[in-house]
N, CA, C and O atoms as CSV, one atom per row, in Angstrom:
chain,resi,resn,atom,element,x,y,z
A,1,MET,N,N,-29.877,25.175,203.909
A,1,MET,CA,C,-30.855,24.675,204.877
A,1,MET,C,C,-32.160,24.416,204.129
A,1,MET,O,O,-32.778,25.356,203.628
A,2,ASN,N,N,-32.580,23.180,204.048
A,2,ASN,CA,C,-33.778,22.856,203.275
A,2,ASN,C,C,-35.077,22.951,204.080
A,2,ASN,O,O,-36.158,22.851,203.499
A,3,TYR,N,N,-35.000,23.139,205.376
A,3,TYR,CA,C,-36.214,23.175,206.197
A,3,TYR,C,C,-36.636,24.592,206.572
A,3,TYR,O,O,-37.603,24.778,207.311
A,4,GLY,N,N,-35.912,25.592,206.065
A,4,GLY,CA,C,-36.282,26.971,206.356
A,4,GLY,C,C,-35.567,27.943,205.445
A,4,GLY,O,O,-34.663,27.576,204.694
A,5,PHE,N,N,-35.990,29.187,205.527
A,5,PHE,CA,C,-35.338,30.293,204.839
A,5,PHE,C,C,-34.472,31.001,205.871
A,5,PHE,O,O,-34.911,31.191,207.005
A,6,LEU,N,N,-33.265,31.392,205.515
A,6,LEU,CA,C,-32.352,32.034,206.457
A,6,LEU,C,C,-31.559,33.122,205.749
A,6,LEU,O,O,-31.057,32.927,204.642
A,7,LYS,N,N,-31.454,34.287,206.419
A,7,LYS,CA,C,-30.617,35.339,205.855
A,7,LYS,C,C,-30.162,36.308,206.924
A,7,LYS,O,O,-30.778,36.461,207.979
A,8,LYS,N,N,-29.048,36.959,206.600
A,8,LYS,CA,C,-28.511,38.024,207.445
A,8,LYS,C,C,-29.265,39.299,207.087
A,8,LYS,O,O,-29.545,39.552,205.915
A,9,VAL,N,N,-29.594,40.107,208.103
A,9,VAL,CA,C,-30.288,41.371,207.860
A,9,VAL,C,C,-29.427,42.532,208.343
A,9,VAL,O,O,-28.563,42.362,209.204
A,10,ASP,N,N,-29.666,43.688,207.791
A,10,ASP,CA,C,-28.900,44.879,208.147
A,10,ASP,C,C,-29.671,45.747,209.136
A,10,ASP,O,O,-29.816,46.952,208.934
A,11,LEU,N,N,-30.157,45.135,210.188
A,11,LEU,CA,C,-30.875,45.830,211.257
A,11,LEU,C,C,-30.310,45.376,212.589
A,11,LEU,O,O,-29.643,44.345,212.671
A,12,SER,N,N,-30.576,46.145,213.625
A,12,SER,CA,C,-30.204,45.693,214.967
A,12,SER,C,C,-31.113,44.538,215.357
A,12,SER,O,O,-32.142,44.305,214.723
A,13,PHE,N,N,-30.733,43.826,216.389
A,13,PHE,CA,C,-31.532,42.704,216.866
A,13,PHE,C,C,-32.943,43.172,217.223
A,13,PHE,O,O,-33.932,42.589,216.777
A,14,ASP,N,N,-33.025,44.235,218.037
A,14,ASP,CA,C,-34.341,44.734,218.479
A,14,ASP,C,C,-35.172,45.248,217.307
A,14,ASP,O,O,-36.375,44.994,217.248
A,15,ASP,N,N,-34.550,45.963,216.380
A,15,ASP,CA,C,-35.282,46.453,215.208
A,15,ASP,C,C,-35.760,45.300,214.333
A,15,ASP,O,O,-36.826,45.382,213.722
A,16,THR,N,N,-34.980,44.234,214.271
A,16,THR,CA,C,-35.382,43.056,213.497
A,16,THR,C,C,-36.621,42.414,214.110
A,16,THR,O,O,-37.537,42.018,213.388
A,17,LEU,N,N,-36.655,42.308,215.439
A,17,LEU,CA,C,-37.837,41.745,216.100
A,17,LEU,C,C,-39.086,42.565,215.799
A,17,LEU,O,O,-40.146,42.010,215.509
A,18,VAL,N,N,-38.956,43.877,215.867
A,18,VAL,CA,C,-40.098,44.754,215.587
A,18,VAL,C,C,-40.542,44.587,214.142
A,18,VAL,O,O,-41.733,44.443,213.865
A,19,LYS,N,N,-39.586,44.606,213.226
A,19,LYS,CA,C,-39.932,44.504,211.803
A,19,LYS,C,C,-40.552,43.148,211.461
A,19,LYS,O,O,-41.539,43.090,210.728
A,20,ILE,N,N,-39.990,42.069,211.978
A,20,ILE,CA,C,-40.536,40.749,211.631
A,20,ILE,C,C,-41.959,40.597,212.163
A,20,ILE,O,O,-42.809,40.010,211.493
A,21,GLU,N,N,-42.224,41.115,213.350
A,21,GLU,CA,C,-43.590,41.047,213.883
A,21,GLU,C,C,-44.548,41.845,213.006
A,21,GLU,O,O,-45.675,41.413,212.764
A,22,GLY,N,N,-44.105,43.007,212.528
A,22,GLY,CA,C,-44.942,43.810,211.636
A,22,GLY,C,C,-45.208,43.104,210.327
A,22,GLY,O,O,-46.337,43.100,209.836
A,23,GLU,N,N,-44.173,42.506,209.757
A,23,GLU,CA,C,-44.330,41.791,208.486
A,23,GLU,C,C,-45.230,40.561,208.656
A,23,GLU,O,O,-46.053,40.264,207.790
A,24,LEU,N,N,-45.071,39.859,209.764
A,24,LEU,CA,C,-45.957,38.719,210.032
A,24,LEU,C,C,-47.403,39.188,210.144
A,24,LEU,O,O,-48.312,38.540,209.625
A,25,GLY,N,N,-47.612,40.305,210.815
A,25,GLY,CA,C,-48.956,40.854,210.963
A,25,GLY,C,C,-49.612,41.163,209.629
A,25,GLY,O,O,-50.814,40.956,209.466
A,26,LYS,N,N,-48.836,41.655,208.676
A,26,LYS,CA,C,-49.364,41.961,207.343
A,26,LYS,C,C,-49.905,40.719,206.650
A,26,LYS,O,O,-50.788,40.817,205.798
A,27,GLU,N,N,-49.379,39.550,207.011
A,27,GLU,CA,C,-49.807,38.285,206.409
A,27,GLU,C,C,-50.796,37.528,207.295
A,27,GLU,O,O,-51.114,36.369,207.031
A,28,GLY,N,N,-51.280,38.191,208.349
A,28,GLY,CA,C,-52.308,37.589,209.202
A,28,GLY,C,C,-51.786,36.733,210.338
A,28,GLY,O,O,-52.558,36.002,210.958
A,29,PHE,N,N,-50.484,36.805,210.630
A,29,PHE,CA,C,-49.899,36.017,211.702
A,29,PHE,C,C,-49.861,36.816,213.004
A,29,PHE,O,O,-49.637,38.026,212.999
A,30,LYS,N,N,-50.077,36.135,214.087
A,30,LYS,CA,C,-49.921,36.673,215.432
A,30,LYS,C,C,-48.818,35.874,216.116
A,30,LYS,O,O,-48.609,34.699,215.811
A,31,ILE,N,N,-48.119,36.515,217.034
A,31,ILE,CA,C,-47.084,35.814,217.795
A,31,ILE,C,C,-47.741,35.197,219.028
A,31,ILE,O,O,-48.245,35.914,219.893
A,32,LEU,N,N,-47.732,33.879,219.105
A,32,LEU,CA,C,-48.310,33.169,220.247
A,32,LEU,C,C,-47.301,32.993,221.369
A,32,LEU,O,O,-47.645,33.060,222.550
A,33,THR,N,N,-46.044,32.764,220.982
A,33,THR,CA,C,-45.004,32.522,221.987
A,33,THR,C,C,-43.731,33.257,221.598
A,33,THR,O,O,-43.428,33.448,220.420
A,34,LYS,N,N,-43.006,33.658,222.616
A,34,LYS,CA,C,-41.670,34.226,222.432
A,34,LYS,C,C,-40.761,33.527,223.425
A,34,LYS,O,O,-40.976,33.600,224.635
A,35,ILE,N,N,-39.762,32.859,222.918
A,35,ILE,CA,C,-38.804,32.186,223.783
A,35,ILE,C,C,-37.478,32.923,223.666
A,35,ILE,O,O,-36.856,32.957,222.605
A,36,ASP,N,N,-37.065,33.506,224.770
A,36,ASP,CA,C,-35.782,34.197,224.833
A,36,ASP,C,C,-34.739,33.160,225.238
A,36,ASP,O,O,-34.513,32.920,226.424
A,37,VAL,N,N,-34.116,32.556,224.250
A,37,VAL,CA,C,-33.164,31.473,224.477
A,37,VAL,C,C,-31.979,31.964,225.309
A,37,VAL,O,O,-31.518,31.263,226.209
A,38,GLN,N,N,-31.495,33.148,225.015
A,38,GLN,CA,C,-30.380,33.721,225.767
A,38,GLN,C,C,-30.705,33.767,227.261
A,38,GLN,O,O,-29.902,33.332,228.086
A,39,ALA,N,N,-31.879,34.293,227.607
A,39,ALA,CA,C,-32.279,34.399,229.020
A,39,ALA,C,C,-32.471,33.028,229.652
A,39,ALA,O,O,-32.080,32.811,230.799
A,40,LYS,N,N,-33.071,32.100,228.910
A,40,LYS,CA,C,-33.316,30.765,229.463
A,40,LYS,C,C,-32.021,30.000,229.691
A,40,LYS,O,O,-31.881,29.310,230.700
A,41,PHE,N,N,-31.069,30.114,228.761
A,41,PHE,CA,C,-29.786,29.450,228.956
A,41,PHE,C,C,-29.059,30.018,230.174
A,41,PHE,O,O,-28.402,29.284,230.912
A,42,LYS,N,N,-29.182,31.320,230.373
A,42,LYS,CA,C,-28.544,31.944,231.535
A,42,LYS,C,C,-29.233,31.480,232.819
A,42,LYS,O,O,-28.573,31.102,233.787
A,43,GLU,N,N,-30.564,31.515,232.814
A,43,GLU,CA,C,-31.341,31.147,233.995
A,43,GLU,C,C,-31.186,29.674,234.363
A,43,GLU,O,O,-30.965,29.349,235.530
A,44,LYS,N,N,-31.297,28.796,233.397
A,44,LYS,CA,C,-31.334,27.358,233.671
A,44,LYS,C,C,-29.958,26.688,233.683
A,44,LYS,O,O,-29.751,25.703,234.391
A,45,LEU,N,N,-29.021,27.226,232.899
A,45,LEU,CA,C,-27.722,26.569,232.755
A,45,LEU,C,C,-26.548,27.445,233.169
A,45,LEU,O,O,-25.402,26.995,233.192
A,46,ASN,N,N,-26.844,28.708,233.498
A,46,ASN,CA,C,-25.809,29.696,233.810
A,46,ASN,C,C,-24.778,29.808,232.676
A,46,ASN,O,O,-23.573,29.900,232.911
A,47,ILE,N,N,-25.297,29.797,231.440
A,47,ILE,CA,C,-24.468,29.919,230.247
A,47,ILE,C,C,-24.740,31.276,229.602
A,47,ILE,O,O,-25.893,31.669,229.419
A,48,ASP,N,N,-23.670,31.983,229.262
A,48,ASP,CA,C,-23.803,33.211,228.489
A,48,ASP,C,C,-23.911,32.822,227.027
A,48,ASP,O,O,-23.053,32.123,226.489
A,49,PHE,N,N,-24.975,33.285,226.394
A,49,PHE,CA,C,-25.261,32.917,225.013
A,49,PHE,C,C,-25.671,34.175,224.265
A,49,PHE,O,O,-26.260,35.071,224.870
A,50,PRO,N,N,-25.386,34.278,222.981
A,50,PRO,CA,C,-25.810,35.455,222.216
A,50,PRO,C,C,-27.336,35.601,222.181
A,50,PRO,O,O,-28.070,34.674,222.523
A,51,LYS,N,N,-27.783,36.756,221.771
A,51,LYS,CA,C,-29.227,37.008,221.640
A,51,LYS,C,C,-29.817,36.014,220.645
A,51,LYS,O,O,-29.296,35.825,219.546
A,52,TYR,N,N,-30.915,35.384,221.055
A,52,TYR,CA,C,-31.560,34.372,220.222
A,52,TYR,C,C,-33.007,34.256,220.679
A,52,TYR,O,O,-33.272,33.927,221.836
A,53,GLN,N,N,-33.935,34.523,219.782
A,53,GLN,CA,C,-35.348,34.379,220.118
A,53,GLN,C,C,-36.047,33.475,219.116
A,53,GLN,O,O,-35.777,33.507,217.915
A,54,ILE,N,N,-36.949,32.672,219.650
A,54,ILE,CA,C,-37.813,31.823,218.830
A,54,ILE,C,C,-39.225,32.368,218.971
A,54,ILE,O,O,-39.768,32.445,220.073
A,55,LEU,N,N,-39.811,32.743,217.842
A,55,LEU,CA,C,-41.174,33.260,217.829
A,55,LEU,C,C,-42.097,32.187,217.270
A,55,LEU,O,O,-41.845,31.639,216.197
A,56,GLY,N,N,-43.151,31.892,217.990
A,56,GLY,CA,C,-44.164,30.958,217.518
A,56,GLY,C,C,-45.268,31.750,216.844
A,56,GLY,O,O,-46.106,32.353,217.514
A,57,ALA,N,N,-45.271,31.751,215.504
A,57,ALA,CA,C,-46.220,32.557,214.732
A,57,ALA,C,C,-47.400,31.704,214.275
A,57,ALA,O,O,-47.241,30.558,213.853
A,58,CYS,N,N,-48.586,32.300,214.373
A,58,CYS,CA,C,-49.800,31.574,213.986
A,58,CYS,C,C,-50.713,32.483,213.171
A,58,CYS,O,O,-51.005,33.611,213.568
A,59,ASN,N,N,-51.149,31.978,212.043
A,59,ASN,CA,C,-52.195,32.625,211.268
A,59,ASN,C,C,-53.465,31.856,211.642
A,59,ASN,O,O,-53.653,30.726,211.193
A,60,PRO,N,N,-54.346,32.458,212.465
A,60,PRO,CA,C,-55.499,31.705,212.990
A,60,PRO,C,C,-56.356,31.034,211.918
A,60,PRO,O,O,-56.782,29.893,212.098
A,61,ALA,N,N,-56.614,31.721,210.813
A,61,ALA,CA,C,-57.453,31.131,209.769
A,61,ALA,C,C,-56.781,29.903,209.156
A,61,ALA,O,O,-57.433,28.890,208.906
A,62,MET,N,N,-55.473,30.002,208.917
A,62,MET,CA,C,-54.754,28.875,208.330
A,62,MET,C,C,-54.599,27.737,209.342
A,62,MET,O,O,-54.648,26.564,208.972
A,63,ALA,N,N,-54.414,28.084,210.618
A,63,ALA,CA,C,-54.319,27.045,211.652
A,63,ALA,C,C,-55.643,26.290,211.756
A,63,ALA,O,O,-55.651,25.065,211.876
A,64,HIS,N,N,-56.751,27.010,211.710
A,64,HIS,CA,C,-58.069,26.365,211.769
A,64,HIS,C,C,-58.252,25.427,210.581
A,64,HIS,O,O,-58.719,24.297,210.728
A,65,LYS,N,N,-57.879,25.911,209.415
A,65,LYS,CA,C,-57.995,25.094,208.204
A,65,LYS,C,C,-57.113,23.841,208.315
A,65,LYS,O,O,-57.530,22.747,207.933
A,66,SER,N,N,-55.911,24.007,208.834
A,66,SER,CA,C,-54.979,22.883,208.973
A,66,SER,C,C,-55.482,21.847,209.963
A,66,SER,O,O,-55.489,20.650,209.678
A,67,ILE,N,N,-55.902,22.319,211.128
A,67,ILE,CA,C,-56.367,21.390,212.170
A,67,ILE,C,C,-57.657,20.708,211.742
A,67,ILE,O,O,-57.865,19.535,212.053
A,68,SER,N,N,-58.526,21.422,211.037
A,68,SER,CA,C,-59.765,20.813,210.543
A,68,SER,C,C,-59.475,19.735,209.505
A,68,SER,O,O,-60.249,18.790,209.353
A,69,THR,N,N,-58.371,19.875,208.800
A,69,THR,CA,C,-57.978,18.907,207.776
A,69,THR,C,C,-57.250,17.708,208.372
A,69,THR,O,O,-57.423,16.574,207.927
A,70,GLU,N,N,-56.439,17.979,209.380
A,70,GLU,CA,C,-55.594,16.938,209.996
A,70,GLU,C,C,-55.507,17.241,211.492
A,70,GLU,O,O,-54.708,18.075,211.917
A,71,TRP,N,N,-56.325,16.566,212.275
A,71,TRP,CA,C,-56.445,16.885,213.701
A,71,TRP,C,C,-55.125,16.864,214.451
A,71,TRP,O,O,-54.942,17.664,215.369
A,72,ASN,N,N,-54.223,16.005,214.107
A,72,ASN,CA,C,-52.963,15.881,214.847
A,72,ASN,C,C,-51.874,16.849,214.390
A,72,ASN,O,O,-50.758,16.819,214.908
A,73,ILE,N,N,-52.195,17.707,213.422
A,73,ILE,CA,C,-51.174,18.619,212.890
A,73,ILE,C,C,-50.733,19.641,213.938
A,73,ILE,O,O,-49.706,20.296,213.765
A,74,GLY,N,N,-51.479,19.778,214.994
A,74,GLY,CA,C,-51.067,20.666,216.079
A,74,GLY,C,C,-49.696,20.310,216.636
A,74,GLY,O,O,-49.041,21.149,217.254
A,75,LEU,N,N,-49.262,19.083,216.423
A,75,LEU,CA,C,-47.915,18.695,216.836
A,75,LEU,C,C,-46.849,19.495,216.094
A,75,LEU,O,O,-45.729,19.637,216.585
A,76,LEU,N,N,-47.185,20.016,214.922
A,76,LEU,CA,C,-46.221,20.756,214.112
A,76,LEU,C,C,-46.491,22.263,214.087
A,76,LEU,O,O,-45.849,23.000,213.338
A,77,LEU,N,N,-47.427,22.710,214.895
A,77,LEU,CA,C,-47.760,24.136,214.948
A,77,LEU,C,C,-47.250,24.739,216.244
A,77,LEU,O,O,-47.056,23.987,217.199
A,78,PRO,N,N,-47.022,26.031,216.349
A,78,PRO,CA,C,-47.135,27.042,215.304
A,78,PRO,C,C,-45.897,27.047,214.415
A,78,PRO,O,O,-44.990,26.231,214.573
A,79,CYS,N,N,-45.887,27.981,213.485
A,79,CYS,CA,C,-44.736,28.144,212.590
A,79,CYS,C,C,-43.644,28.915,213.340
A,79,CYS,O,O,-43.892,30.008,213.849
A,80,ASN,N,N,-42.467,28.358,213.405
A,80,ASN,CA,C,-41.383,29.027,214.123
A,80,ASN,C,C,-40.606,29.977,213.228
A,80,ASN,O,O,-40.337,29.714,212.055
A,81,VAL,N,N,-40.261,31.097,213.851
A,81,VAL,CA,C,-39.415,32.117,213.248
A,81,VAL,C,C,-38.296,32.361,214.254
A,81,VAL,O,O,-38.554,32.461,215.454
A,82,ILE,N,N,-37.057,32.458,213.778
A,82,ILE,CA,C,-35.950,32.725,214.696
A,82,ILE,C,C,-35.268,34.039,214.314
A,82,ILE,O,O,-35.172,34.412,213.145
A,83,VAL,N,N,-34.804,34.713,215.355
A,83,VAL,CA,C,-33.980,35.911,215.195
A,83,VAL,C,C,-32.827,35.726,216.154
A,83,VAL,O,O,-33.028,35.495,217.347
A,84,TYR,N,N,-31.597,35.830,215.620
A,84,TYR,CA,C,-30.453,35.676,216.508
A,84,TYR,C,C,-29.293,36.552,216.068
A,84,TYR,O,O,-29.230,37.044,214.942
A,85,GLU,N,N,-28.383,36.720,217.008
A,85,GLU,CA,C,-27.174,37.494,216.767
A,85,GLU,C,C,-25.992,36.530,216.817
A,85,GLU,O,O,-25.839,35.770,217.773
A,86,LYS,N,N,-25.164,36.569,215.782
A,86,LYS,CA,C,-23.997,35.694,215.739
A,86,LYS,C,C,-22.860,36.461,215.070
A,86,LYS,O,O,-22.986,36.944,213.945
A,87,GLU,N,N,-21.754,36.558,215.791
A,87,GLU,CA,C,-20.571,37.244,215.272
A,87,GLU,C,C,-20.911,38.644,214.752
A,87,GLU,O,O,-20.528,39.020,213.644
A,88,SER,N,N,-21.636,39.403,215.574
A,88,SER,CA,C,-22.021,40.795,215.281
A,88,SER,C,C,-22.988,40.953,214.112
A,88,SER,O,O,-23.190,42.066,213.627
A,89,ASN,N,N,-23.579,39.872,213.660
A,89,ASN,CA,C,-24.588,39.929,212.603
A,89,ASN,C,C,-25.916,39.445,213.145
A,89,ASN,O,O,-25.965,38.621,214.059
A,90,VAL,N,N,-26.994,39.963,212.576
A,90,VAL,CA,C,-28.344,39.533,212.958
A,90,VAL,C,C,-28.901,38.685,211.823
A,90,VAL,O,O,-28.808,39.045,210.650
A,91,TRP,N,N,-29.475,37.567,212.198
A,91,TRP,CA,C,-30.014,36.591,211.249
A,91,TRP,C,C,-31.492,36.367,211.511
A,91,TRP,O,O,-31.954,36.439,212.649
A,92,VAL,N,N,-32.226,36.094,210.441
A,92,VAL,CA,C,-33.644,35.755,210.516
A,92,VAL,C,C,-33.832,34.420,209.820
A,92,VAL,O,O,-33.312,34.199,208.727
A,93,GLY,N,N,-34.573,33.540,210.454
A,93,GLY,CA,C,-34.918,32.258,209.859
A,93,GLY,C,C,-36.414,32.018,209.967
A,93,GLY,O,O,-37.035,32.361,210.973
A,94,VAL,N,N,-36.981,31.436,208.941
A,94,VAL,CA,C,-38.416,31.143,208.895
A,94,VAL,C,C,-38.586,29.708,208.418
A,94,VAL,O,O,-37.999,29.302,207.415
A,95,ILE,N,N,-39.380,28.959,209.135
A,95,ILE,CA,C,-39.612,27.561,208.767
A,95,ILE,C,C,-40.325,27.453,207.418
A,95,ILE,O,O,-41.093,28.337,207.040
A,96,LYS,N,N,-40.065,26.376,206.709
A,96,LYS,CA,C,-40.791,26.045,205.485
A,96,LYS,C,C,-41.871,25.022,205.860
A,96,LYS,O,O,-41.562,23.849,206.067
A,97,PRO,N,N,-43.120,25.453,205.949
A,97,PRO,CA,C,-44.179,24.507,206.326
A,97,PRO,C,C,-44.266,23.288,205.413
A,97,PRO,O,O,-44.639,22.205,205.865
A,98,THR,N,N,-43.931,23.447,204.153
A,98,THR,CA,C,-44.001,22.289,203.252
A,98,THR,C,C,-43.029,21.201,203.686
A,98,THR,O,O,-43.319,20.012,203.552
A,99,GLN,N,N,-41.876,21.609,204.206
A,99,GLN,CA,C,-40.899,20.635,204.686
A,99,GLN,C,C,-41.324,20.062,206.035
A,99,GLN,O,O,-41.214,18.859,206.270
A,100,ALA,N,N,-41.808,20.932,206.915
A,100,ALA,CA,C,-42.222,20.484,208.247
A,100,ALA,C,C,-43.364,19.470,208.160
A,100,ALA,O,O,-43.445,18.544,208.968
A,101,MET,N,N,-44.234,19.653,207.184
A,101,MET,CA,C,-45.412,18.787,207.069
A,101,MET,C,C,-45.255,17.697,206.012
A,101,MET,O,O,-46.213,16.986,205.708
A,102,ALA,N,N,-44.070,17.564,205.458
A,102,ALA,CA,C,-43.845,16.594,204.380
A,102,ALA,C,C,-44.108,15.159,204.826
A,102,ALA,O,O,-44.517,14.324,204.019
A,103,SER,N,N,-43.880,14.871,206.093
A,103,SER,CA,C,-44.078,13.497,206.568
A,103,SER,C,C,-45.552,13.147,206.773
A,103,SER,O,O,-45.899,11.980,206.951
A,104,VAL,N,N,-46.403,14.149,206.748
A,104,VAL,CA,C,-47.845,13.915,206.897
A,104,VAL,C,C,-48.401,13.631,205.508
A,104,VAL,O,O,-48.364,14.487,204.624
A,105,GLU,N,N,-48.902,12.454,205.333
A,105,GLU,CA,C,-49.392,12.063,204.013
A,105,GLU,C,C,-50.847,12.473,203.849
A,105,GLU,O,O,-51.763,11.663,203.995
A,106,ASN,N,N,-51.040,13.765,203.538
A,106,ASN,CA,C,-52.378,14.322,203.386
A,106,ASN,C,C,-52.286,15.410,202.324
A,106,ASN,O,O,-51.752,16.488,202.585
A,107,ASP,N,N,-52.799,15.138,201.135
A,107,ASP,CA,C,-52.684,16.081,200.019
A,107,ASP,C,C,-53.363,17.414,200.317
A,107,ASP,O,O,-52.853,18.468,199.936
A,108,ALA,N,N,-54.500,17.375,200.989
A,108,ALA,CA,C,-55.198,18.621,201.324
A,108,ALA,C,C,-54.345,19.476,202.249
A,108,ALA,O,O,-54.297,20.697,202.097
A,109,LEU,N,N,-53.682,18.855,203.193
A,109,LEU,CA,C,-52.803,19.580,204.104
A,109,LEU,C,C,-51.593,20.131,203.344
A,109,LEU,O,O,-51.116,21.223,203.654
A,110,GLY,N,N,-51.104,19.400,202.375
A,110,GLY,CA,C,-49.996,19.879,201.556
A,110,GLY,C,C,-50.337,21.171,200.839
A,110,GLY,O,O,-49.496,22.062,200.720
A,111,LYS,N,N,-51.566,21.275,200.363
A,111,LYS,CA,C,-52.011,22.510,199.701
A,111,LYS,C,C,-52.041,23.670,200.688
A,111,LYS,O,O,-51.661,24.789,200.345
A,112,ILE,N,N,-52.489,23.408,201.906
A,112,ILE,CA,C,-52.513,24.443,202.938
A,112,ILE,C,C,-51.084,24.859,203.285
A,112,ILE,O,O,-50.801,26.047,203.439
A,113,ALA,N,N,-50.197,23.892,203.405
A,113,ALA,CA,C,-48.797,24.185,203.718
A,113,ALA,C,C,-48.188,25.086,202.645
A,113,ALA,O,O,-47.401,25.979,202.959
A,114,ASN,N,N,-48.543,24.859,201.392
A,114,ASN,CA,C,-48.057,25.717,200.307
A,114,ASN,C,C,-48.558,27.150,200.472
A,114,ASN,O,O,-47.807,28.098,200.245
A,115,GLU,N,N,-49.828,27.315,200.867
A,115,GLU,CA,C,-50.390,28.647,201.093
A,115,GLU,C,C,-49.672,29.359,202.238
A,115,GLU,O,O,-49.313,30.532,202.128
A,116,VAL,N,N,-49.471,28.639,203.330
A,116,VAL,CA,C,-48.802,29.223,204.493
A,116,VAL,C,C,-47.362,29.578,204.136
A,116,VAL,O,O,-46.871,30.644,204.510
A,117,GLU,N,N,-46.697,28.700,203.424
A,117,GLU,CA,C,-45.312,28.958,203.050
A,117,GLU,C,C,-45.196,30.190,202.152
A,117,GLU,O,O,-44.242,30.958,202.279
A,118,ALA,N,N,-46.143,30.383,201.258
A,118,ALA,CA,C,-46.122,31.575,200.397
A,118,ALA,C,C,-46.225,32.841,201.241
A,118,ALA,O,O,-45.545,33.829,200.964
A,119,LYS,N,N,-47.064,32.816,202.260
A,119,LYS,CA,C,-47.191,33.966,203.162
A,119,LYS,C,C,-45.893,34.202,203.930
A,119,LYS,O,O,-45.421,35.335,204.025
A,120,LEU,N,N,-45.327,33.148,204.467
A,120,LEU,CA,C,-44.088,33.275,205.222
A,120,LEU,C,C,-42.923,33.700,204.334
A,120,LEU,O,O,-42.035,34.426,204.782
A,121,LYS,N,N,-42.918,33.258,203.092
A,121,LYS,CA,C,-41.858,33.667,202.167
A,121,LYS,C,C,-41.934,35.158,201.902
A,121,LYS,O,O,-40.902,35.821,201.794
A,122,ARG,N,N,-43.151,35.699,201.796
A,122,ARG,CA,C,-43.305,37.146,201.611
A,122,ARG,C,C,-42.767,37.901,202.830
A,122,ARG,O,O,-42.102,38.928,202.692
A,123,VAL,N,N,-43.063,37.379,204.022
A,123,VAL,CA,C,-42.528,37.977,205.243
A,123,VAL,C,C,-41.005,37.980,205.173
A,123,VAL,O,O,-40.365,39.010,205.390
A,124,PHE,N,N,-40.443,36.842,204.875
A,124,PHE,CA,C,-38.987,36.680,204.790
A,124,PHE,C,C,-38.387,37.635,203.752
A,124,PHE,O,O,-37.387,38.300,204.021
A,125,ASP,N,N,-38.999,37.699,202.572
A,125,ASP,CA,C,-38.472,38.541,201.501
A,125,ASP,C,C,-38.506,40.021,201.873
A,125,ASP,O,O,-37.684,40.798,201.387
A,126,ASN,N,N,-39.439,40.416,202.722
A,126,ASN,CA,C,-39.568,41.820,203.116
A,126,ASN,C,C,-38.641,42.209,204.268
A,126,ASN,O,O,-38.640,43.358,204.710
A,127,MET,N,N,-37.868,41.264,204.741
A,127,MET,CA,C,-36.932,41.574,205.830
A,127,MET,C,C,-35.628,42.139,205.292
A,127,MET,O,O,-34.726,42.455,206.068
């Protein structure tokens, strides 16, 4: 997967959510949104689906820097992190901002994306 980092973790689903939020916090990220895909699929489609959450993570200082550099970059924010259960395994995925922002032709924004990606990679590596 070239647009994100993905790996299986040896934690329960709930413990993974707690740990990823803690690791994000260490890098200055706050969770702006939590989408419980499992609950929404059940509610809206009456489909039973495995545990799957999408976390919208934001580092306020980096978001300010990004938006100040490229006003429309909010279309690509926040940085998504996924935690899901598949075949009795728990997986964590983290977006690669450099890939998400590759279509934006702005060198200054590319430098910011590299900084954000380095922070997110540390979060990912600590999982």
